N, C-alpha and C positions, 0 to 999 in steps of 0.2 A: 485258218489261213485260206485266202482265195486262190483259185486256180491260176489267176494272172500272176501271182507272186512266184509261181513255179517256173515261169517262162524266163529264158535268158534275157538279160538287160537289153542287148542290142535288138532282139526281136520285139520286146516290149516297147522300145522307142519307135520302131517302125510302125507297129500297131497303133500307138498313140498318135503318130503323125498322120496316119491314114484316117483314123477316127476324127481327128481335127479337120481334115479336108472334107470329109463327109458332112460333118456338122456345119462347117462354113458354107458348103453348097446348099444344104437344106435351109439355113437361115436366109441366104440371099434369094433362094427361090421363093420363100414365103414373102419376103419383102417385095419382090417383083409382082407376085400375084396380088398382094395388098395394093400396090400402086395401080395395077391394071384394073382391079375390081372397083376401087374407090379412090380415084385420084383427087377428088374434091376434098376428101377428109384428111389429106396430108398437107396441112397448111404451112408447116415449117420447111417444106421443099418446094420452092417457087418454080424450079425447073425440073419437072417430073421426068422428062426424057433423059436429061443428064443424070439424074438420080438412078433411073432404071439402068442406063448404060454402065454406071459405076457398079451396080449389083451384078450385071452380066459379066463385067470384068472380074469380079470376085469369083463367080462360078467358073469362068474360063481358067483363071489362075489356079484354082484349087483342083480342077480336073487335070490340068497339066502336071501339077505336083503329084497327084495320084498316079498318073501314067509313069512318071519318073520313078516313084517309089515301087510300083508294081514291076516295072521292067528292069530296074537296076538292083533292087534289093529283094527280089523274089525268093532268094534262098533263105531269107529270114522268115 
């Protein structure tokens, strides 16, 4: 049995939400770097700036969620 299964459900949910935020941030950062490094190779995104802004919004939204989780549910 994994160590994760020994943790209370409410704490597991908070951990899972935080991990999801971290993963979403990392994915969006990778996308931004890909667009910045090779904008020509992304043919299905005709408006690169708008696409990058969308990924920055994903980063911002998930950082905000992390802040809420850490400040509100720190006891878990």
